[in-house]
Backbone as CSV, one residue per row, in Angstrom:
resi,resn,N_x,N_y,N_z,CA_x,CA_y,CA_z,C_x,C_y,C_z
1,MET,104.997,0.028,26.265,104.837,1.291,26.978,106.105,2.195,27.170
2,SER,105.160,3.657,27.240,106.247,4.961,26.999,106.878,4.807,28.709
3,LYS,107.880,5.692,27.659,108.834,6.101,29.227,108.192,6.868,29.890
4,VAL,106.603,7.817,29.949,106.246,8.272,30.909,105.480,6.762,31.866
5,ASP,105.191,5.786,30.879,104.806,4.487,32.085,105.792,3.745,32.183
6,ILE,106.883,3.430,31.794,108.210,3.034,32.931,108.671,3.784,33.790
7,PHE,108.368,5.362,33.595,108.969,6.148,34.710,107.714,6.142,36.086
8,ALA,106.182,5.818,35.901,105.547,5.305,37.117,105.688,4.474,37.770
9,LYS,106.094,3.313,36.466,106.293,1.781,37.303,107.496,1.939,37.925
10,LEU,108.344,2.626,37.594,110.196,2.616,38.580,109.552,3.357,39.875
11,LYS,108.777,4.424,39.640,108.678,5.394,40.621,108.106,4.246,42.064
12,ARG,106.880,3.314,41.657,106.469,2.531,42.154,106.905,1.590,43.048
13,LYS,107.713,0.869,42.151,108.965,-0.254,43.078,110.022,0.871,43.643
14,CYS,110.546,2.246,43.536,111.410,2.259,44.387,110.354,3.507,45.505
15,LEU,109.605,3.220,45.499,108.340,3.747,46.836,108.625,2.615,47.750
16,VAL,108.271,0.961,46.645,108.090,0.249,47.701,109.321,-0.097,48.318
17,ARG,110.406,0.075,48.092,111.478,-0.374,48.594,111.708,1.019,49.703
18,ASP,111.290,1.458,49.893,111.588,2.984,50.415,113.141,4.233,49.552
19,LEU,112.973,4.013,48.255,113.833,4.200,47.566,113.049,5.931,46.863
20,VAL,113.238,7.197,47.473,113.052,8.562,46.896,114.015,9.933,46.506
21,PHE,113.855,9.388,45.147,114.272,10.495,44.630,113.484,11.086,43.660
22,ASN,114.175,12.129,43.547,114.204,13.597,42.757,113.535,13.347,40.809
23,ASP,112.493,13.671,40.511,111.950,12.995,39.246,113.131,12.897,38.706
24,ASP,114.186,13.454,38.274,115.088,13.844,37.136,116.063,12.176,37.337
25,ILE,115.973,12.393,38.297,116.610,10.627,38.839,116.540,9.753,38.611
26,TYR,115.082,9.566,38.193,114.465,8.565,38.412,114.276,8.469,36.259
27,TYR,114.149,9.435,35.311,114.244,9.473,34.238,116.308,9.771,33.870
28,ASP,116.865,9.992,34.708,118.417,9.687,34.003,118.701,8.621,34.185
29,GLU,118.244,7.146,35.361,118.349,6.692,34.975,117.777,5.263,33.954
30,ILE,116.393,5.485,33.060,115.622,5.198,32.090,116.312,6.091,31.159
31,GLU,117.181,6.933,31.140,117.655,7.445,29.641,119.128,6.213,29.334
32,ASP,119.716,5.736,30.728,120.911,5.583,30.892,120.451,3.589,30.279
33,ALA,119.799,3.632,30.685,119.086,2.036,30.464,118.246,2.077,28.939
34,ILE,117.859,2.981,28.504,117.567,2.469,27.398,118.699,2.809,26.349
35,GLN,119.680,3.472,26.763,121.162,3.512,25.736,121.745,2.049,26.097
36,ALA,121.826,1.933,27.360,122.551,0.043,27.188,122.132,-0.736,26.793
37,VAL,120.442,-0.486,26.553,120.027,-1.709,25.552,120.340,-1.267,23.949
38,ASN,119.853,0.158,23.999,120.149,-0.005,22.030,121.606,-0.502,21.806
39,GLU,122.116,0.366,22.492,124.171,-0.190,22.468,124.256,-1.689,22.064
40,ARG,123.343,-2.677,23.297,123.827,-4.037,23.225,123.208,-4.566,22.098
41,ARG,122.031,-4.117,21.483,120.664,-4.427,20.706,121.648,-4.224,18.704
42,GLY,121.835,-3.340,18.950,122.460,-2.375,17.829,121.078,-1.863,16.937
43,PHE,120.460,-0.877,18.415,119.306,0.022,17.097,119.487,1.000,17.244
44,THR,119.125,1.324,16.217,119.150,2.725,15.991,117.832,3.711,16.283
45,PRO,117.349,4.762,17.193,116.768,5.086,17.100,115.964,6.236,15.669
46,LYS,115.155,5.834,15.475,114.747,6.674,14.135,112.829,7.317,14.177
47,ASP,112.116,8.360,13.557,110.993,8.671,13.064,110.134,8.326,14.486
48,GLY,111.045,9.113,15.372,110.724,9.307,17.091,110.223,7.834,17.812
49,VAL,111.155,7.086,17.252,111.087,5.718,18.482,112.489,5.282,19.079
50,GLU,112.336,5.908,20.295,113.485,5.934,21.121,114.346,4.671,21.461
51,TYR,113.304,3.748,21.713,113.929,1.567,22.115,112.228,0.574,21.236
52,GLU,112.568,0.010,20.941,111.949,-1.303,21.254,110.620,-1.732,22.166
53,GLU,109.419,-1.309,22.003,108.770,-1.769,22.728,108.967,-3.154,23.608
54,LYS,109.634,-4.086,23.073,109.694,-5.473,24.072,110.488,-5.261,25.393
55,TYR,110.958,-4.034,24.853,112.420,-3.894,26.171,112.001,-2.738,27.236
56,SER,110.736,-2.678,27.018,110.015,-2.030,28.173,110.395,-2.757,29.570
57,ASN,109.903,-3.821,29.604,110.478,-3.873,31.608,111.310,-3.992,31.270
58,LEU,112.096,-4.955,30.883,113.406,-5.059,30.974,114.353,-3.252,31.499
59,ILE,113.864,-2.428,30.665,114.803,-0.725,30.692,113.998,-0.583,32.373
60,CYS,112.929,-0.514,32.968,112.705,-0.817,34.322,113.257,-1.680,35.308
61,LYS,113.619,-3.006,34.670,114.716,-3.448,35.764,116.074,-3.000,35.983
62,MET,116.562,-2.354,34.409,117.707,-2.697,35.015,117.612,-0.661,35.214
63,ALA,116.951,0.158,35.373,116.746,1.643,36.114,116.826,0.995,37.021
64,LEU,115.954,0.438,37.960,115.626,-0.259,39.121,117.165,-0.459,39.491
65,TYR,117.469,-1.202,38.936,119.153,-1.926,39.705,119.699,-0.907,40.038
66,SER,119.714,-0.494,39.012,120.742,1.284,38.674,120.713,1.947,39.876
67,LEU,119.701,1.967,40.902,119.062,2.209,41.123,119.216,2.009,43.023
68,THR,118.528,0.917,42.912,119.108,0.487,44.333,121.106,0.122,44.335
69,LYS,121.726,0.013,43.553,123.281,-0.008,43.436,123.815,1.072,43.573
70,MET,122.710,2.536,44.166,123.780,3.912,44.365,124.371,3.944,45.381
71,GLY,125.574,4.342,45.059,126.596,4.499,45.845,127.523,3.085,46.105
72,ALA,126.963,2.559,45.733,128.164,1.200,45.187,128.317,1.098,43.902
73,GLU,128.551,1.777,43.368,128.779,1.681,41.732,130.317,1.141,41.660
74,GLY,130.272,0.558,40.399,132.094,-0.290,40.832,132.464,-1.490,41.874
75,GLU,131.387,-1.648,42.664,131.595,-2.555,44.215,130.823,-3.851,43.190
76,THR,131.645,-4.671,43.721,130.698,-6.533,43.394,130.674,-6.920,44.714
77,SER,130.864,-6.151,45.845,130.269,-6.405,47.201,130.950,-5.040,48.146
78,HIS,130.111,-5.482,48.926,129.457,-3.904,50.019,129.404,-4.343,51.443
79,GLN,130.356,-4.136,52.626,129.540,-4.192,53.801,129.323,-2.895,54.833
80,GLU,128.025,-2.734,55.602,128.542,-1.338,56.385,127.241,-2.176,57.473
81,ASN,127.918,-1.800,58.326,126.929,-2.157,59.746,126.376,-3.282,60.002
82,GLY,127.155,-4.402,59.827,127.094,-5.466,59.606,126.355,-6.437,58.799
83,ILE,126.212,-5.440,57.367,124.525,-5.853,56.500,125.720,-6.092,55.071
84,ASN,125.777,-7.280,54.647,126.830,-8.105,53.583,125.342,-7.610,52.006
85,ARG,126.665,-6.808,51.074,125.265,-6.888,49.815,126.832,-7.411,49.149
86,VAL,126.382,-8.239,48.026,127.001,-9.127,46.546,126.362,-8.523,45.456
87,TYR,127.045,-8.181,44.649,126.408,-7.625,43.621,127.167,-8.898,42.535
88,GLN,125.993,-9.141,41.560,127.031,-10.150,40.331,127.839,-9.860,39.590
89,SER,127.705,-8.240,39.635,129.089,-7.673,38.334,129.741,-6.126,39.215
90,ALA,130.203,-5.960,38.902,131.145,-4.709,39.036,130.689,-3.566,37.538
91,SER,129.747,-3.912,37.112,129.368,-3.072,35.664,128.076,-2.021,36.049
92,ASP,127.496,-0.714,35.538,126.439,-1.210,35.664,125.047,-1.704,35.558
93,TYR,124.522,-2.750,34.747,123.999,-3.559,34.806,124.462,-4.985,35.206
94,PRO,123.921,-5.821,35.158,124.237,-7.387,35.863,124.114,-8.542,34.622
95,ASP,124.770,-9.223,34.389,124.872,-10.113,33.175,123.445,-10.803,33.080
96,ASP,122.563,-10.759,33.712,121.521,-11.729,33.691,120.214,-10.535,33.154
97,LEU,120.595,-9.589,33.689,119.269,-8.257,32.605,120.143,-8.579,30.982
98,MET,120.877,-8.140,31.280,122.265,-7.784,29.651,121.496,-8.989,28.777
99,ASN,121.800,-10.274,29.301,121.774,-10.904,28.414,120.020,-11.682,27.971
100,GLU,119.397,-10.646,28.870,118.106,-10.875,27.388,117.892,-10.051,26.696
101,ILE,119.299,-9.320,26.641,118.999,-8.356,25.133,119.177,-8.933,23.852
102,THR,118.865,-9.665,22.445,119.290,-9.987,21.806,119.645,-9.218,20.712
103,PRO,121.243,-9.464,20.614,121.410,-8.350,18.938,121.093,-8.958,17.977
104,LEU,120.911,-7.283,16.924,120.217,-7.304,15.748,121.344,-7.900,14.811
105,ILE,120.674,-8.462,14.192,121.933,-9.303,12.729,121.784,-8.091,11.798
106,LYS,123.002,-7.745,11.564,123.558,-6.715,10.295,123.669,-7.294,9.532
107,SER,123.325,-7.257,8.274,123.456,-7.798,7.085,124.487,-6.960,5.987
């Protein structure tokens, strides 16, 4: 899945949740998720390949998570107007998503 495809999927998922952002915001979150996957994986982009294809859906999930947590960065819980939200961690991405990334073995 290309970055444009990830963008389209992310935007659809956000629209269903009534989350509307400038297109640049979507792409920024996709870039941040790609960087997080590559760092965790130990993957170095080369020959025009920014990320490994098998992580496309995960990149979309991570970007969506980040967008839905916007305004509550660094928090593990949030209460406002009688609504309580609890997040798995205060980090940018939850452990269950990060654990889907298998680090490369370096020899």
